[in-house]
C-alpha positions in Angstrom: 115.5 150.8 108.7 116.9 148.0 110.7 114.6 146.4 113.2 115.9 145.2 116.6 115.1 141.4 117.3 112.0 141.3 119.6 112.0 139.4 122.8 108.6 138.7 124.5 107.9 137.4 127.9 104.4 136.5 129.0 104.5 136.6 132.7 101.8 134.6 134.3 103.2 133.1 137.5 104.0 135.7 140.3 106.1 133.8 142.8 109.5 135.4 143.2 111.5 132.5 141.5 109.5 133.0 138.3 109.5 136.9 138.4 113.2 136.8 138.9 113.5 134.8 135.7 111.3 137.3 133.8 113.3 140.3 135.2 116.8 138.8 134.6 116.0 137.5 131.0 114.4 140.9 130.1 117.2 142.9 131.5 119.7 140.7 129.8 117.9 140.8 126.5 117.4 144.6 126.7 121.3 144.8 127.3 122.0 142.8 124.4 120.0 145.2 122.2 116.8 143.3 121.8 113.4 145.2 121.8 111.9 143.5 125.0 108.1 143.3 125.8 106.9 141.8 129.2 103.4 141.1 129.2 101.8 140.9 132.7 98.9 138.5 133.2 96.7 137.2 136.0 98.9 136.7 139.1 101.8 139.2 138.1 99.1 141.8 137.7 97.6 141.1 141.2 101.0 141.2 142.7 101.8 144.4 141.0 98.5 146.0 142.0 99.1 145.0 145.6 102.6 146.7 145.7 104.2 143.4 146.3 106.1 142.8 143.2 109.4 142.8 145.2 108.0 140.2 147.9 110.2 137.2 148.0 108.0 134.2 148.0 108.3 130.7 146.6 105.8 127.9 145.7 104.9 125.7 148.9 106.3 122.6 147.4 109.8 124.0 147.9 109.2 124.1 151.7 111.9 125.4 154.1 114.3 125.7 151.0 112.4 128.9 150.2 113.6 130.5 153.4 117.3 129.4 152.6 117.2 131.0 149.2 115.5 134.2 150.5 118.4 134.6 153.0 121.0 133.9 150.4 119.4 136.4 148.0 119.6 139.1 150.8 123.2 138.2 151.7 124.3 138.5 148.1 122.3 141.7 147.5 120.4 140.4 144.5 118.4 143.3 143.1 114.7 143.6 143.5 112.5 142.8 140.6 111.5 146.4 140.4 115.0 147.5 140.1 115.8 145.2 137.5 112.8 146.4 135.5 114.1 150.0 136.0 117.7 149.1 134.9 116.3 147.3 131.9 114.6 150.6 130.8 117.9 152.4 131.2 120.1 150.0 129.3 117.7 149.3 126.3 114.3 148.9 124.8 112.1 147.5 127.5 108.4 147.8 128.3 105.9 146.3 130.6 102.5 145.8 129.3 99.4 144.6 131.4 96.5 142.8 129.8 93.4 144.7 130.4 91.2 141.6 131.1 93.6 140.5 133.7 92.9 143.7 135.5 89.1 142.8 135.6 89.7 139.0 136.4 91.9 139.8 139.1 89.8 142.5 140.7 92.5 145.0 141.0 92.5 148.9 141.0 93.3 149.9 137.5 95.3 153.0 138.5 97.5 150.9 140.9 98.5 148.9 137.8 98.5 151.6 135.1 101.0 153.7 137.0 103.5 151.0 137.2 103.4 149.8 133.4 104.0 151.4 130.2 100.6 150.5 128.8 97.4 148.5 129.4 96.0 146.8 126.4 93.7 144.2 125.3 94.6 140.6 124.2 94.1 141.2 120.5 96.4 144.2 120.7 98.9 142.2 122.7 98.9 139.4 120.2 99.3 141.8 117.4 102.2 143.7 119.2 104.1 140.3 120.0 103.6 138.4 116.7 106.6 137.5 115.0 109.0 138.0 117.8 112.3 136.3 117.5 111.9 134.8 121.1 108.6 134.3 122.9 108.5 132.8 126.5 105.7 132.0 128.8 106.7 132.0 132.4 
């Protein structure tokens, strides 16, 4: 049996610029035939639970440039994060996993997260799942 190369993204930072990279890298890797796992941690879990995964926000150090980029994204019809995640599932092997401890630490409603991910699991299971991946990125 041939195994697909595994591509893992640990998504910790939840500002739009970071999530956009997670979504585009994950979508591209899935389209290229890789087995993609995106692990949501801390702030990404919080943003997902709050229903704000598509909110365009940038770190404060970018100042007014964030507003300019937000306008350009809208003008160029850049897909939403949630749309890219859905597209990745359509074009290849792609799954979203939330860290169960992150749910507790961030004080979020477990159902709000569970309904938007493929699985909620503990860190030991996540580390076993992602061990030996061809590519592992922390964003």
